[in-house]
Structure formats: C-alpha cells, structure tokens
N, C-alpha and C positions, 0 to 999 in steps of 0.2 A: 520519251514519251511511250514508246513501244513496250519497253522493258516494264514501265509503270503500270501501263494497262494489263499486261501480263500478270503482275502481281496482283491488281485488284481482282481479276478474275480468280485468281489462286485463293484469295481471302473469300470471295463469294461461294466458292465450291464447298467451304465447310463453316461451321459456326462454333469453332471450339479453338480456344488458345489457353496456354498456361500464363496466370497472372504474374506480371513482373514482380519479382521479390521485393522491389522497393515501392510497389503499390500496397501490397498487403502481406504479412509473412505468416504462412499458415504451418510453418515447420513445428512449432511448439504443440500444436494441437494434434498433428500427425504424430509426432514424438509419444504423447500421451494416450493417443488411440492406440498405437502399435502396443505399448506397456502395458495397458489394460488388457488388451487381446492375449498377450503372452502370460499374463497372471492368470486371465480365466482358463487359458487352456492347461495350466499347470494344475489349477483348482480341480478342473475336470479329470485329471489323471490322478488324484490324490484319493486314495482310498485309505480310511484310517478307523477312528473310534467313531464313526458317524452313521452307525447302523446301515442301512441300505443305500444310504446317499454316498454320491461321490463328493468331492470338496466344493465344487460350483453350486450343486443343488443345496448342499447345507447354508452355503453363503446366502443363496437366493432366499431359503426359508427364514434365515436369521434377519435378513433385511425387511422381507415382508412383515415379519412377526412384531417388528420395532413399532410399526406404525408412524415412523419418523420421516417418511419420504412421500413427496407429492406423486402423482402419476407422471408428471413431465420428468422428474428426478428419475424415477425408475425406467421410463422409456430409454432415456438417454445413459442411462448406466449399462442397461441390459440388451437393447434390441435396436435402437435407431441412432447410435452414434454419427452415422453417416448423413443425417438430414440435420446437422449443426448449421445454424445461422453464421456464416463468416463475418458478418458485421458485429457479433456480439460473442466472440470465441472465448472471451475470459471467463464468461459463464458455463460453457461447455467443456473447458478446460478443467473447470471445478467439478463438474459431473464426473468426469473421468477419474480424477483424483479421488472423489469421495468413493467409486468402485474399489479403486485400488487399496484405500484405507479398510473398506468392508472385508476385502479379501485377507488382508494382513491381520486383521482383529480376529476373523473366524479361524484362519489356517495357519498365521505365521509365516507366510510365504513372503520372501523379500523381493522387493524391486531390483530389476537388473536391466543391463542393456539388452537391446533386442535387434533383429535383422529389420532395417526399414527400407528395402528396397521396393516394396509396394508402395504406392502413393494413391492408388485408386480408392477413393472413399467407399465406394460401393461394394468392392470386393472385400475391403477390411470390415464394413459392415454385415456382408453375409457370414463371413466367419464368427462374428459375435454372435449372429442370430442362430446359427448352428449350433455353438456352445450352449447358448440359452435354451434353445429347443430341447438338448436332451437334458438339461437340469429340469425344466418344467416336466416332462414326462415323467422323470424319476419322482418328482415331489406328487403328482397326481397319483400315479402307481402305488408309491410305498406311504405315502401321508393323506392325502386328500379322501381318497377312496377308502380310508382304514377307518373301521368303526370308532376307533379312538382318536380320530382327527380333532386337534384343538384350534383350528384356524377360524378366525371369524367370516363372516360372509363377505363382508367388505375386502378383506385378504384375499378370499378366493376370487372375489370379482376382479381385483387387479392382477392376480395371476392368470386369469383368462383373457385380460386386457393384453398382457405381454405376449400370451401365447398367439394371439390375433393378429398382433404387430408382425411377428415372424414371417407370416404368409404375404403379409400386404404393408410394407412398411410406409408406403406412401399414403397409406389411408389409415395411419395408427391410431390408437385409442387415446383420445385427449384426455377423457375421465373415465373412470369405473366405480360406480356407486351402487348402493343398494337401494330399492324403493320401500314403499310401505307394505307392499306384498312378498317382500324376501325374494325379489327378482333382480339381477344384475343389469343395470342400465350403462352399456357401453357407448359412448359418444366418440365418434370417429371424425377426424379432419376430412376436409372435402375428397382428398384423394385424387385430385386432378395431377395428369402426368406431367412430366419434366417442361417441356416446352411452355405447355400452358400455365403452370406456376410461375416460369420466367416471365412470360407476358405480364400476369397480374402483379407479379414483383415490381417489373418495370414501371407499368402504369401506375401504381398506386404511390410508387416512390417519388412522383412528380417532378423528377430530374430532368426528363427530356421534352423537346418540342415536337409538335407533329411532325415536322420534315425529319428528324431524327429516327423517331418511332417508324415512319414509312419505309426508311432506307435499311434500317436494321431488320425490319420483320417482313416486307412486303414487295418493295420495288428497287432491289440494289441494282437491277439492271436498267433502271433509269438514271444512273448515274451521268453526270456530265463529265467528259472525256478531257475538258480543259481545266477542271478542278478536282482531280483525281486524289489528291492528298486528303482534302475534306471526307470524301466517300471511304476512302481507306480507313479513316478515323472512325467512321459510323460502323464499319464491320468489326474493328478491333472493340469497340463499346460493345457490340452484340456478342461478341466473343467472351469478353470479361464479365456480362451480367450472366451468362450461362455457366462459366465455371465458378463464379461467386454464388451462385444459387444451388447447381448441382453437383460441384465438386468433382467433374468427369473429366479424364483424361484428354489431352489434344489428340485428335485422330490423324490417321496418315489418310490422304485424300488422293484421288485421280484427278490432277490437274489437266487432263487431255482434252476435257470438254472445254471448248471456246466460245460456245454460243450463249451469249449473254441471256437472251430470251429464255431458253430451256433452263438454265439456272434459276432466273427469276421464276419461271413457272413452279420449278420444284420447291423454291422458297415460298410462295404464295400459298401452295397446296398444304403444306406442312403447317404454316400458320393459320389458315383457314379452320382445319382440324383441330388445332390448339383453341382458337377462339369458340368453336363450336362446343368443346369441352366446358370452358369457363361459362358460358351461357347455360348449358345444361346443369352444371354442378354448383355455380356460384349464383346464378340468377334464378332459374325456374324451380329450384328445388327448395330455396329459402331465400330469406330476404337479403339483398346484396348490401349488408351493413359495412363491409370493409372498402366500398368504393364510394367516392363523392360522385355527384350527378356529372361534374365535367370530366372525370376520368370514365365513366361509362360513355360518353359522347365520345372521347378519344378511342375508346375500344370499338365503338360503332365506325368511327371514322376509319380505323386500321382495317376493319373488317371488309369496308366497301373498297378499300385500295387492293384488298386480295382479289376482288370481283373484277374490276376494271382498272389494271394499271396506269393505262393512259390517261383515265379520268380520276386519279387518285385523290385523296382527300388533301386539301391544302391547308384547312383550319377548320376548328371546330368552336362553338360558342353555346351557351345555355340562354335559352329566352326566358321571359318574365313567367311563362306557363311550364315550365320544366320540358321544354322541347329543345331537343338536340338540333342545331343549326349547322349543317354540314355545308362548307364551301369547297368545291374541288378545283383542281389546278386552273381550269378554264372559267373560275370564278363564278359557275352555276351552282345555286342553292338547293338543298334537299331538306326535308324535315323528318325528323323521327321521334316520335312519342311514344310512351310507356301505356299499356293499357291493361287488361285484366291478368294477374298471374306473372306479373313482372315482363310480359313479352312485348317487344317494340314493333312498331309498324311505321312504316314511310307514311307521312300524312301530306295532304295536298289543299290548298287553300282556294284555288282557282280552277273552274269557274265557281266551285263551292266546297266547303270544307268537306273532307271525305277521307276515310282510312283506305290507304293502298296495301301493299304487299307486305306480309312480315318478314322482318329480317332474318330470323332462322331459315325461312324457306328459300331465300336468295342463297345464303351461305350453303345450305345443303344440297342445292342444285348441282347434280354430277358427283355426289360424294356418297358412298354406300352408307346404309343406316347403321351398320356396326360401328361406324365414326361417331355417332352420336351419343355413344353411352359414356 
C-alpha cells in the first residue's frame, strides 16, 4: 500500500506521459515530419537559377501561385505541422507528403533518410517555422514589394496568414481572404493555450464522467487510498489526453513533495486559469457553438470543484429552462444560468428568484488580471 501511495503521488506531480506504442503509433507522422523538415532545409540552402530566391522561397512561390491548396493545407505544409490532430494523422501525413512532392517538383531534391532523434513536435515545428520565415521574407523583399509583382491579392493574403502563424502558431490563420474593399481578412483560431485546449477537447469529446473529469483536472488529492488503482488510472488518462492534444514530451519531475493538498492546490490553480481562458475566448468573445449546453454545465461544475475541492461537483444536469443544476458531493444543489453576453450567474429561487454572483468573478478571485487574457 505504501509503495502504491508513493506511486500515486508521483503521478499527481506531473501530467505528462508517453502514449504507449500499442495505444497509438505516431512514428510514421514523426518520420514524415523529419523528412519534410530536412527537405525544406536543403531547399533553403539551394541557390540556383531562381533569381534572388533560395529553393524554399521559390517552392513557396510556386505553391502559392498555383491556387491549388486551402489555407489549412498551406498551414500544415509550411508553418504548423506540430498542431496536427493525433486522431486523424493520415490526413496530416498527407500534408507532409504534399510538401515533399512540391519541393521535389520545384527543385528535384530526393527524399532520403534523416536523423530522427528529436521527438518533441514543438521543436520540430519551430524549425519548420524558422525555415518558412526566411522564405517569406525573401518573397516580400524581392517579389511582393517589386513593381512587377504578379501575385493576386488573395495570394498575398495567404502569405500574410502564413507569416502571422510563425509568431503565434496556437493562434494560426484559419482563413485568409480578400473583401470587397481589397482588404485582407485573416480569421484566426481562438488561440487558447495548451491546457485550456486540452480541457476543451476533453469536455467536448463526451468520453468522461464528472468523477473522471474531477480527478483528472481538479481534485486528485481527494483520491481514496483504499482504491488507488482507479485513481492512478485517472492520472494516466489525464497524461494521455495532454500528449494526444499537444504532443509534448514526458518531463522529469521532483517527486520529493509528498503533501497531497499542495499538489492538489497546484493542479486546481493551473486548471482554474485554463478555464478562465476558455470562458474569455470561447464564451465571452463569440457564441460557444462547439459546446453542447450539457458540456457547458460540466465545465461550470469543474470550475466549482477548483474553488472548493471539499464541496466538489458530483453531477450536473440541464433543467427545462437551460439552467445548469449542479449537485455537489454533499448532495447540495446550486443553479447557474446564462444572462447577457454569454455570462453565467448563480441563481436562487428561495425566498424569491434572483441573480447571484457571476461565475467568472468567483473564478477570478485571487488570480491576477493578466491571467484573464
């Protein structure tokens, strides 16, 4: 039992793990990722009959001028391959192979074996973006700003979108179009940070119970020591969700901290900040079309668990009037309703119906305002 408790503490102290090879095999995508990076680096070093452009800039010019690719394809070919969804890797492997083919057709550079010692997708993505940044700079300096530029406005908008991705890959350009006034309209994804995106993906996947969500994100320190196998499983599910969403490596951790409450407080603080980002960027700036109302109630329930772990949410339901009915672990009910601008407030019905505190104000209590961005 003592050994199992120490192992559980070790699991609480980090939330990252390698996905087991028999669960999902990402080696083929990593291999294509490496090959494409190597080809792009070779293209960048190629100087030939290409005017002022290096080989990669020439390839990018050729790809853009064809008008054959969507903004999504261009994104994953040139700037954000590290944002691929591991649940649909065949599609993203296809994008890498399209990139390789375009380089071969433009420069006749062969595909060859590469050093695959780097497995951190973010590092591979940073290398891709740095290569693309130099190529885009060349195109603007020697082509776009030229009096004889023959790019359409839409093609220029796509290049601008790719350029913006380099500085902020999590807030990448989802589309780049021209409007009727000849202005580039760049539509970005929400740009929520890693853990917030993991929570969103976990909630909207409808794969977990409220108990699982609680112990994954908010109350790991409330685990029953007589049933630790179950709670160890919850920590591993949390780790797998993060690696499947963000593709980050398993970190080394300091397991010397044995105080469950301190580890739990740290988990809740991180989760609360992530939930605030979701409310700011998925709710208050646009309509939350990607969530069902039940999923919103689960997110509210999870938020309440981070505020008071001893009164954590046991279950959530949706009433007939689109009110979230939250039952805590002591079977005490609370109600949350949406009012103007997608804001949620606690509501009371006794001794008369009235609006209580705004959920965001409860969450923000004790957090610095720069967390709210």
